[in-house]
DRENPA-3360 file (N, C-alpha, C; in nm, 2 decimals, always signed):
BEGIN
1 = XXXXXXXX = -0.85/-4.54/-0.33/-0.86/-4.58/-0.20/-0.72/-4.59/-0.13 ~ -0.62/-4.62/-0.21/-0.49/-4.63/-0.15/-0.44/-4.50/-0.09 ~ -0.47/-4.39/-0.16/-0.44/-4.26/-0.11/-0.51/-4.23/+0.02 ~ -0.63/-4.26/+0.03/-0.71/-4.24/+0.15/-0.65/-4.32/+0.27 ~ -0.61/-4.44/+0.24/-0.55/-4.53/+0.35/-0.42/-4.47/+0.39 ~ -0.34/-4.41/+0.30/-0.21/-4.35/+0.33/-0.23/-4.23/+0.42 ~ -0.34/-4.15/+0.39/-0.36/-4.03/+0.46/-0.41/-4.06/+0.60 ~ -0.50/-4.16/+0.61/-0.55/-4.20/+0.75/-0.45/-4.28/+0.83;
9 = XXXXXXXX = -0.36/-4.34/+0.77/-0.26/-4.42/+0.85/-0.16/-4.32/+0.91 ~ -0.12/-4.35/+1.04/-0.03/-4.26/+1.11/+0.11/-4.32/+1.09 ~ +0.17/-4.29/+0.98/+0.31/-4.35/+0.95/+0.41/-4.23/+0.98 ~ +0.50/-4.25/+1.07/+0.60/-4.15/+1.09/+0.68/-4.11/+0.97 ~ +0.70/-4.20/+0.87/+0.78/-4.17/+0.75/+0.71/-4.06/+0.67 ~ +0.58/-4.06/+0.67/+0.50/-3.96/+0.60/+0.53/-3.82/+0.66 ~ +0.53/-3.81/+0.79/+0.55/-3.68/+0.85/+0.69/-3.63/+0.83 ~ +0.79/-3.73/+0.83/+0.93/-3.69/+0.81/+0.94/-3.63/+0.67;
17 = XXXXXXXX = +0.88/-3.69/+0.57/+0.89/-3.64/+0.44/+0.83/-3.50/+0.43 ~ +0.73/-3.48/+0.50/+0.67/-3.34/+0.50/+0.76/-3.24/+0.56 ~ +0.84/-3.27/+0.66/+0.93/-3.18/+0.72/+1.05/-3.16/+0.62 ~ +1.09/-3.26/+0.55/+1.20/-3.25/+0.46/+1.16/-3.15/+0.34 ~ +1.04/-3.17/+0.29/+0.99/-3.08/+0.19/+0.98/-2.94/+0.24 ~ +0.93/-2.92/+0.36/+0.92/-2.78/+0.41/+1.06/-2.72/+0.43 ~ +1.16/-2.79/+0.48/+1.29/-2.73/+0.50/+1.36/-2.71/+0.36 ~ +1.35/-2.80/+0.27/+1.40/-2.78/+0.14/+1.34/-2.66/+0.07;
25 = XXXXXXXX = +1.21/-2.65/+0.08/+1.14/-2.53/+0.02/+1.19/-2.40/+0.08 ~ +1.20/-2.40/+0.21/+1.25/-2.28/+0.28/+1.39/-2.24/+0.23 ~ +1.48/-2.34/+0.22/+1.62/-2.32/+0.18/+1.62/-2.27/+0.03 ~ +1.53/-2.32/-0.05/+1.53/-2.27/-0.19/+1.49/-2.13/-0.20 ~ +1.39/-2.09/-0.12/+1.35/-1.95/-0.11/+1.46/-1.86/-0.06 ~ +1.53/-1.90/+0.04/+1.64/-1.82/+0.10/+1.75/-1.80/+0.00 ~ +1.79/-1.91/-0.07/+1.90/-1.91/-0.17/+1.86/-1.82/-0.29 ~ +1.73/-1.83/-0.33/+1.69/-1.75/-0.44/+1.69/-1.60/-0.40;
33 = XXXXXXXX = +1.65/-1.56/-0.28/+1.66/-1.42/-0.24/+1.80/-1.38/-0.23 ~ +1.89/-1.46/-0.18/+2.03/-1.42/-0.18/+2.09/-1.40/-0.32 ~ +2.06/-1.48/-0.41/+2.10/-1.46/-0.55/+2.05/-1.34/-0.61 ~ +1.92/-1.31/-0.59/+1.86/-1.19/-0.64/+1.92/-1.06/-0.58 ~ +1.94/-1.07/-0.45/+2.00/-0.95/-0.39/+2.14/-0.93/-0.44 ~ +2.22/-1.03/-0.46/+2.35/-1.02/-0.52/+2.35/-0.96/-0.66 ~ +2.25/-1.00/-0.74/+2.24/-0.95/-0.87/+2.21/-0.80/-0.87 ~ +2.11/-0.76/-0.78/+2.07/-0.62/-0.77/+2.19/-0.54/-0.72;
41 = XXXXXXXX = +2.26/-0.59/-0.63/+2.38/-0.51/-0.58/+2.48/-0.49/-0.69 ~ +2.50/-0.59/-0.77/+2.60/-0.58/-0.88/+2.56/-0.48/-0.98 ~ +2.43/-0.49/-1.02/+2.38/-0.39/-1.12/+2.38/-0.25/-1.06 ~ +2.35/-0.23/-0.94/+2.36/-0.10/-0.88/+2.50/-0.05/-0.87 ~ +2.60/-0.13/-0.84/+2.74/-0.09/-0.84/+2.79/-0.06/-0.98 ~ +2.74/-0.13/-1.08/+2.78/-0.10/-1.22/+2.73/+0.03/-1.26 ~ +2.61/+0.06/-1.23/+2.56/+0.19/-1.27/+2.62/+0.31/-1.19 ~ +2.65/+0.28/-1.07/+2.71/+0.38/-0.99/+2.85/+0.42/-1.04;
49 = XXXXXXXX = +2.93/+0.32/-1.09/+3.06/+0.34/-1.15/+3.04/+0.42/-1.28 ~ +2.94/+0.38/-1.36/+2.91/+0.45/-1.48/+2.88/+0.60/-1.46 ~ +2.80/+0.63/-1.35/+2.77/+0.77/-1.32/+2.90/+0.84/-1.27 ~ +2.99/+0.78/-1.19/+3.11/+0.84/-1.15/+3.20/+0.87/-1.27 ~ +3.21/+0.78/-1.36/+3.29/+0.80/-1.48/+3.23/+0.92/-1.56 ~ +3.10/+0.93/-1.58/+3.04/+1.04/-1.65/+3.06/+1.17/-1.58 ~ +3.06/+1.17/-1.45/+3.08/+1.30/-1.38/+3.23/+1.34/-1.39 ~ +3.32/+1.25/-1.39/+3.46/+1.28/-1.39/+3.50/+1.33/-1.53;
57 = XXXXXXXX = +3.44/+1.30/-1.64/+3.48/+1.35/-1.77/+3.42/+1.49/-1.79 ~ +3.50/+1.58/-1.83/+3.45/+1.72/-1.86/+3.35/+1.72/-1.97 ~ +3.25/+1.79/-1.96/+3.15/+1.80/-2.06/+3.18/+1.92/-2.16 ~ +3.20/+1.88/-2.28/+3.23/+1.99/-2.38/+3.10/+2.01/-2.47 ~ +3.04/+2.12/-2.45/+2.92/+2.15/-2.53/+2.94/+2.28/-2.60 ~ +2.91/+2.28/-2.72/+2.91/+2.40/-2.80/+2.77/+2.45/-2.82 ~ +2.75/+2.58/-2.79/+2.62/+2.63/-2.80/+2.62/+2.73/-2.92 ~ +2.54/+2.70/-3.02/+2.54/+2.79/-3.14/+2.42/+2.88/-3.12;
65 = XXXXXXXX = +2.42/+3.00/-3.17/+2.32/+3.09/-3.16/+2.28/+3.12/-3.02 ~ +2.37/+3.15/-2.94/+2.35/+3.17/-2.80/+2.27/+3.31/-2.78 ~ +2.17/+3.31/-2.71/+2.09/+3.43/-2.68/+2.14/+3.49/-2.56 ~ +2.19/+3.61/-2.57/+2.24/+3.69/-2.46/+2.13/+3.78/-2.41 ~ +2.11/+3.79/-2.28/+2.01/+3.88/-2.23/+2.06/+4.02/-2.25 ~ +1.96/+4.11/-2.28/+1.99/+4.25/-2.31/+2.00/+4.33/-2.18 ~ +1.92/+4.28/-2.08/+1.92/+4.35/-1.95/+1.98/+4.26/-1.85 ~ +2.08/+4.31/-1.78/+2.14/+4.23/-1.68/+2.07/+4.26/-1.54;
73 = XXXXXXXX = +2.05/+4.15/-1.47/+1.99/+4.16/-1.34/+2.10/+4.19/-1.24 ~ +2.07/+4.27/-1.14/+2.16/+4.30/-1.04/+2.19/+4.17/-0.96 ~ +2.30/+4.17/-0.89/+2.34/+4.05/-0.81/+2.23/+4.02/-0.70 ~ +2.18/+3.90/-0.70/+2.08/+3.86/-0.60/+1.94/+3.88/-0.66 ~ +1.92/+3.94/-0.77/+1.79/+3.95/-0.83/+1.76/+3.84/-0.93 ~ +1.63/+3.81/-0.94/+1.59/+3.71/-1.04/+1.56/+3.78/-1.17 ~ +1.62/+3.73/-1.28/+1.59/+3.79/-1.41/+1.44/+3.79/-1.45 ~ +1.40/+3.89/-1.53/+1.26/+3.91/-1.56/+1.21/+3.79/-1.64;
81 = XXXXXXXX = +1.30/+3.73/-1.73/+1.25/+3.61/-1.81/+1.22/+3.49/-1.72 ~ +1.29/+3.47/-1.61/+1.27/+3.36/-1.52/+1.13/+3.39/-1.45 ~ +1.11/+3.51/-1.40/+0.99/+3.54/-1.34/+0.87/+3.53/-1.43 ~ +0.89/+3.56/-1.55/+0.78/+3.55/-1.65/+0.75/+3.40/-1.67 ~ +0.85/+3.32/-1.68/+0.83/+3.17/-1.70/+0.76/+3.11/-1.58 ~ +0.80/+3.15/-1.46/+0.73/+3.10/-1.34/+0.59/+3.14/-1.33 ~ +0.56/+3.27/-1.37/+0.42/+3.32/-1.37/+0.33/+3.24/-1.47 ~ +0.39/+3.22/-1.59/+0.31/+3.15/-1.69/+0.28/+3.01/-1.65;
89 = XXXXXXXX = +0.38/+2.94/-1.59/+0.36/+2.80/-1.54/+0.26/+2.80/-1.43 ~ +0.26/+2.89/-1.34/+0.15/+2.89/-1.24/+0.02/+2.92/-1.29 ~ +0.01/+3.01/-1.39/-0.12/+3.04/-1.45/-0.18/+2.92/-1.52 ~ -0.09/+2.85/-1.60/-0.14/+2.73/-1.68/-0.17/+2.62/-1.59 ~ -0.10/+2.60/-1.48/-0.13/+2.49/-1.39/-0.25/+2.50/-1.31 ~ -0.30/+2.63/-1.28/-0.42/+2.65/-1.20/-0.54/+2.66/-1.28 ~ -0.53/+2.68/-1.41/-0.65/+2.70/-1.50/-0.67/+2.58/-1.59 ~ -0.67/+2.46/-1.54/-0.67/+2.35/-1.63/-0.82/+2.30/-1.66;
97 = XXXXXXXX = -0.91/+2.33/-1.57/-1.04/+2.27/-1.58/-1.15/+2.38/-1.60 ~ -1.26/+2.34/-1.66/-1.37/+2.44/-1.67/-1.44/+2.44/-1.54 ~ -1.52/+2.55/-1.52/-1.60/+2.56/-1.40/-1.71/+2.46/-1.40 ~ -1.74/+2.40/-1.29/-1.85/+2.31/-1.29/-1.96/+2.36/-1.20 ~ -2.08/+2.31/-1.22/-2.19/+2.36/-1.14/-2.20/+2.31/-1.00 ~ -2.13/+2.20/-0.97/-2.13/+2.14/-0.84/-2.27/+2.08/-0.80 ~ -2.35/+2.04/-0.90/-2.48/+1.99/-0.88/-2.47/+1.84/-0.92 ~ -2.51/+1.76/-0.83/-2.52/+1.61/-0.87/-2.64/+1.58/-0.94;
105 = XXXXXXXX = -2.63/+1.52/-1.05/-2.75/+1.50/-1.14/-2.78/+1.35/-1.15 ~ -2.76/+1.27/-1.04/-2.79/+1.13/-1.04/-2.94/+1.12/-1.00 ~ -3.02/+1.06/-1.09/-3.16/+1.03/-1.06/-3.18/+0.89/-1.04 ~ -3.27/+0.85/-0.95/-3.30/+0.71/-0.92/-3.41/+0.66/-1.02 ~ -3.37/+0.55/-1.09/-3.47/+0.49/-1.18/-3.51/+0.35/-1.13 ~ -3.64/+0.32/-1.14/-3.69/+0.19/-1.09/-3.65/+0.08/-1.19 ~ -3.58/-0.02/-1.15/-3.55/-0.13/-1.23/-3.58/-0.26/-1.15 ~ -3.56/-0.37/-1.21/-3.58/-0.50/-1.14/-3.49/-0.52/-1.02;
113 = XXXXXXXX = -3.37/-0.45/-1.03/-3.27/-0.47/-0.92/-3.31/-0.39/-0.79 ~ -3.38/-0.28/-0.81/-3.41/-0.21/-0.69/-3.56/-0.19/-0.66 ~ -3.64/-0.27/-0.73/-3.79/-0.27/-0.71/-3.83/-0.32/-0.57 ~ -3.92/-0.25/-0.51/-3.96/-0.29/-0.37/-4.05/-0.42/-0.38 ~ -4.12/-0.44/-0.49/-4.21/-0.55/-0.50/-4.13/-0.69/-0.50 ~ -4.00/-0.69/-0.53/-3.93/-0.81/-0.53/-3.86/-0.83/-0.40 ~ -3.87/-0.74/-0.30/-3.81/-0.76/-0.17/-3.87/-0.87/-0.09 ~ -3.80/-0.92/+0.01/-3.85/-1.03/+0.09/-3.88/-0.98/+0.23;
121 = XXXXX = -3.88/-0.85/+0.25/-3.90/-0.80/+0.39/-4.05/-0.81/+0.43 ~ -4.14/-0.82/+0.33/-4.29/-0.83/+0.37/-4.33/-0.97/+0.41 ~ -4.25/-1.07/+0.40/-4.29/-1.20/+0.44/-4.29/-1.21/+0.59 ~ -4.39/-1.28/+0.63/-4.40/-1.30/+0.78/-4.31/-1.42/+0.82 ~ -4.25/-1.41/+0.93/-4.17/-1.52/+0.97/-4.22/-1.57/+1.10;
% end
């Protein structure tokens, strides 16, 4: 009963406490967002520096058993191996599914959920 009397009583102190809670909650959310954005900016800057360092260092790669093309393509032409790979990729990506009959085979079955005898539309009002 004490809680009900507090709620029904028009005490200005109660409303002041409500505003304080609202403002403090708002400030907590703003500060949390600021901290999170600072963390994300720091992480992004760290990875950006890592990428710049990786790009600045020369890459030394040894290739063993290098396959040299036997036929050289003229300047501006695409090599035959590349054209073959593109053609095979297109063929495989377009023939993924079997042909379907495009016939819908859903049949309606009478159950208790859709039975007309259970409907209420026949009642007189």
